[in-house]
DRENDREN-961141 format. One line per 10 residues: number of its first residue (from 1); their letters; for each residue x, y, z of C-alpha. Coordinates in steps of 0.1 Angstrom, whole numbers, padded with zeros to 4 digits. Example, Ala and Ser with C-alpha at 12.3 -4.5 7.8 and 13.67 -1.06 7.14 Angstrom:
2
1 = AS = 0123 -0045 0078 | 0137 -0011 0071
This chain:
343
1 = MSKESEQMGF = 1022 1496 0902 | 1021 1530 0886 | 1024 1562 0905 | 0988 1571 0897 | 0976 1537 0911 | 0996 1543 0943 | 0980 1578 0948 | 0946 1563 0941 | 0952 1536 0967 | 0961 1561 0994
11 = FERYLSAWVA = 0931 1583 0985 | 0907 1553 0987 | 0922 1542 1020 | 0911 1574 1037 | 0878 1579 1019 | 0858 1579 1052 | 0877 1609 1063 | 0871 1627 1030 | 0834 1618 1033 | 0831 1633 1068
21 = ICIVSGIILG = 0848 1665 1056 | 0824 1667 1026 | 0793 1662 1048 | 0803 1690 1071 | 0813 1712 1042 | 0780 1706 1025 | 0759 1715 1055 | 0780 1746 1061 | 0777 1756 1024 | 0740 1751 1026
31 = ELLGDSIKVL = 0737 1774 1056 | 0760 1801 1041 | 0741 1801 1007 | 0706 1800 1023 | 0679 1802 0996 | 0706 1806 0969 | 0712 1769 0970 | 0676 1763 0958 | 0687 1774 0923 | 0707 1742 0921
41 = SDMNIASVNI = 0683 1720 0940 | 0654 1731 0918 | 0672 1720 0886 | 0651 1689 0881 | 0638 1667 0853 | 0611 1642 0865 | 0623 1647 0901 | 0659 1639 0891 | 0683 1666 0901 | 0705 1675 0871
51 = PVAILVWLMI = 0737 1686 0889 | 0736 1654 0910 | 0728 1633 0879 | 0759 1647 0861 | 0781 1638 0891 | 0766 1603 0894 | 0773 1599 0857 | 0809 1609 0862 | 0811 1583 0890 | 0797 1555 0868
61 = FPMMVQVDFG = 0816 1563 0836 | 0850 1549 0847 | 0834 1515 0852 | 0812 1517 0821 | 0841 1524 0798 | 0856 1491 0808 | 0826 1470 0799 | 0832 1444 0772 | 0799 1434 0756 | 0816 1404 0741
71 = SIKDVGKNPK = 0819 1388 0776 | 0784 1396 0788 | 0772 1363 0772 | 0795 1344 0797 | 0777 1359 0827 | 0748 1335 0821 | 0771 1306 0828 | 0769 1315 0865 | 0732 1321 0872 | 0737 1316 0910
81 = GLGLTLVINW = 0749 1351 0914 | 0718 1366 0898 | 0696 1343 0918 | 0712 1355 0950 | 0707 1391 0940 | 0670 1386 0932 | 0662 1367 0964 | 0680 1393 0986 | 0666 1423 0968 | 0629 1412 0965
91 = LIKPFTMAFF = 0622 1384 0989 | 0643 1395 1019 | 0653 1432 1019 | 0619 1450 1019 | 0606 1428 1047 | 0636 1430 1070 | 0636 1468 1065 | 0599 1469 1075 | 0607 1447 1105 | 0636 1468 1118
101 = AWVFFEKLYG = 0617 1500 1112 | 0587 1486 1131 | 0608 1475 1160 | 0625 1509 1164 | 0598 1534 1155 | 0568 1516 1170 | 0584 1499 1200 | 0617 1514 1211 | 0613 1551 1202 | 0579 1557 1219
111 = AYINPELAQE = 0593 1581 1245 | 0611 1602 1218 | 0588 1604 1188 | 0551 1609 1187 | 0530 1581 1171 | 0520 1601 1140 | 0556 1610 1132 | 0568 1575 1140 | 0543 1562 1113 | 0558 1586 1087
121 = YLAGAIILGA = 0593 1576 1096 | 0583 1539 1093 | 0567 1546 1059 | 0599 1564 1046 | 0620 1535 1057 | 0598 1509 1040 | 0598 1529 1007 | 0636 1531 1009 | 0639 1493 1016 | 0617 1485 0986
131 = APCTAMVFVW = 0640 1504 0962 | 0673 1485 0958 | 0702 1503 0942 | 0705 1511 0905 | 0733 1537 0900 | 0756 1537 0929 | 0762 1499 0928 | 0785 1506 0898 | 0807 1527 0921 | 0808 1501 0949
141 = SYLTKGDPEY = 0815 1473 0924 | 0842 1494 0908 | 0859 1501 0941 | 0859 1464 0950 | 0871 1451 0916 | 0837 1436 0908 | 0830 1421 0874 | 0817 1451 0854 | 0798 1429 0829 | 0781 1410 0857
151 = TLVQVAINDL = 0773 1443 0875 | 0757 1457 0844 | 0735 1425 0839 | 0723 1424 0875 | 0714 1461 0875 | 0695 1457 0842 | 0675 1427 0856 | 0669 1445 0889 | 0655 1475 0870 | 0631 1453 0850
161 = ILLVAFIPIV = 0618 1437 0882 | 0616 1472 0899 | 0591 1482 0873 | 0566 1455 0883 | 0575 1447 0919 | 0580 1481 0936 | 0543 1491 0937 | 0529 1458 0951 | 0556 1455 0978 | 0551 1491 0989
171 = KFLLGVTNVF = 0513 1487 0989 | 0515 1455 1009 | 0540 1468 1035 | 0523 1502 1039 | 0488 1489 1038 | 0479 1516 1013 | 0456 1510 0984 | 0466 1539 0961 | 0504 1542 0961 | 0516 1565 0934
181 = IPFDTLISSV = 0549 1558 0917 | 0564 1585 0895 | 0572 1563 0864 | 0589 1593 0847 | 0613 1595 0876 | 0620 1558 0874 | 0625 1558 0836 | 0645 1590 0835 | 0668 1577 0863 | 0675 1545 0845
191 = VIFVVVPLLA = 0682 1564 0813 | 0704 1590 0830 | 0723 1567 0854 | 0726 1535 0832 | 0718 1539 0795 | 0737 1572 0788 | 0769 1564 0806 | 0769 1529 0792 | 0766 1540 0756 | 0792 1567 0761
201 = GVIANKLLIK = 0815 1541 0778 | 0812 1515 0751 | 0818 1541 0723 | 0849 1555 0742 | 0862 1520 0748 | 0861 1510 0712 | 0875 1543 0698 | 0904 1546 0724 | 0915 1510 0720 | 0913 1511 0683
211 = TNGEKWFNEV = 0933 1544 0682 | 0959 1539 0710 | 0959 1501 0718 | 0947 1481 0748 | 0979 1485 0768 | 0977 1524 0766 | 0940 1522 0775 | 0946 1501 0806 | 0978 1516 0819 | 0976 1553 0809
221 = FMAKLNPLSI = 0939 1563 0802 | 0923 1543 0830 | 0950 1553 0855 | 0942 1590 0848 | 0904 1584 0848 | 0901 1563 0880 | 0903 1593 0904 | 0874 1610 0886 | 0849 1585 0902 | 0860 1594 0937
231 = VALLTTLILL = 0861 1631 0931 | 0826 1630 0917 | 0814 1610 0947 | 0827 1635 0972 | 0813 1664 0952 | 0779 1647 0951 | 0781 1645 0989 | 0787 1682 0993 | 0757 1690 0971 | 0733 1665 0987
241 = FAFQGEKILA = 0741 1678 1022 | 0740 1714 1010 | 0705 1708 0998 | 0693 1690 1030 | 0714 1708 1056 | 0685 1728 1070 | 0664 1697 1077 | 0694 1679 1093 | 0702 1708 1116 | 0665 1713 1126
251 = NPLHIVLIAI = 0661 1676 1137 | 0695 1664 1149 | 0682 1638 1174 | 0656 1624 1150 | 0683 1621 1124 | 0703 1598 1147 | 0672 1578 1157 | 0662 1573 1120 | 0698 1564 1111 | 0701 1535 1136
261 = PLTIQTYFIF = 0676 1510 1120 | 0687 1521 1085 | 0723 1513 1093 | 0714 1480 1110 | 0694 1470 1079 | 0723 1479 1055 | 0748 1457 1074 | 0723 1429 1079 | 0716 1426 1042 | 0752 1428 1032
271 = FAAWLIGKKM = 0763 1401 1056 | 0733 1379 1047 | 0741 1381 1010 | 0778 1376 1016 | 0774 1345 1038 | 0749 1329 1014 | 0771 1337 0984 | 0801 1322 1001 | 0781 1290 1008 | 0772 1290 0971
281 = SLPHCILSPG = 0809 1293 0962 | 0805 1325 0942 | 0838 1342 0931 | 0846 1375 0948 | 0841 1395 0916 | 0805 1383 0915 | 0797 1381 0953 | 0809 1417 0960 | 0785 1435 0936 | 0759 1409 0944
291 = SMIGASNFFE = 0761 1419 0981 | 0764 1456 0974 | 0733 1460 0953 | 0710 1448 0981 | 0728 1468 1008 | 0725 1501 0990 | 0694 1519 0979 | 0678 1537 0949 | 0675 1568 0970 | 0664 1590 0941
301 = LAVAVAIALF = 0633 1570 0936 | 0627 1566 0973 | 0628 1603 0980 | 0605 1611 0950 | 0579 1585 0961 | 0580 1597 0998 | 0575 1633 0987 | 0546 1623 0963 | 0529 1603 0990 | 0535 1623 1022
311 = GLNSGAALAT = 0548 1657 1011 | 0582 1675 1009 | 0584 1683 1047 | 0570 1650 1059 | 0587 1625 1082 | 0587 1600 1054 | 0607 1623 1031 | 0631 1630 1059 | 0636 1593 1065 | 0646 1588 1029
321 = VVGVLIEVPV = 0670 1617 1031 | 0686 1602 1061 | 0691 1571 1039 | 0712 1592 1016 | 0731 1606 1046 | 0742 1572 1059 | 0745 1554 1026 | 0780 1566 1015 | 0798 1562 1048 | 0782 1528 1055
331 = MLSLVKLSNK = 0788 1515 1020 | 0824 1527 1021 | 0829 1506 1052 | 0815 1476 1034 | 0838 1483 1004 | 0867 1481 1029 | 0853 1448 1042 | 0848 1434 1008 | 0884 1443 0998 | 0898 1429 1030
341 = WRY = 0879 1396 1025 | 0889 1393 0988 | 0896 1357 0979
């Protein structure tokens, strides 16, 4: 094992601690900068924040640069993994999220949250549950040694279904007849978070291997590039919590109350996918990204839709922001489980 790999292993082992430090740092930074942070938070194209998009791109690129298009054709030989992903994402996840949100916001939290606000939190949770992950799953797959070609294929298929299934599911679960979905946000997110880094990764892969050889690419270039993904992840956290720090500090109890059903949902979906995938005899490199894509969320889209439907300062928007808050720490714990259970 190279020195770089050893350093990366140590860094990944304590990622939860770095995440906690970055969350606190982000909130403090947001408080110190005040309105000045809005300069960065307002740098948007189709509701996609440009600084965050760049950082997510840097998170994804180390995995994309390893993609071998020649082996994508072999992914179809194991359709069970794709079948599991589609069933979990579209037939189970949105409805279990609605169920957990209903139990907590409608039944258990009556003494703490007024009914109108509870309805908004419920709506935000449903929107979040109907938007399975697009970008961050590349990071989780990368950290658990998932198959990069399979991860790419499942994300591509998931995005195609998202285009046609998201609106009907949200309409059904919210009971709303005119749900607006910002298609420019959806399309630009897919282009920014998938297409651009994929093209850049494929071009870099071909040029670097042709110029320096495959051994140099794997042992030298990738060893130096690997830490970039984690650094970009932590920097993204600082920015996200700098943007949302004011809301978090203004509603500390509600943040905790919202986080509970969202966290339960995340673990439930991961364990459900994992257990079913094990029964189906899926290899670890397929099962891990297959379980991660359902557990995590396309929070960029969820936040945009919640704001479009209910407003920037609504409970629905806050619920989707809490989804961002819990996602990285919870998903990192699932990364650890996946690596521990590798077979």
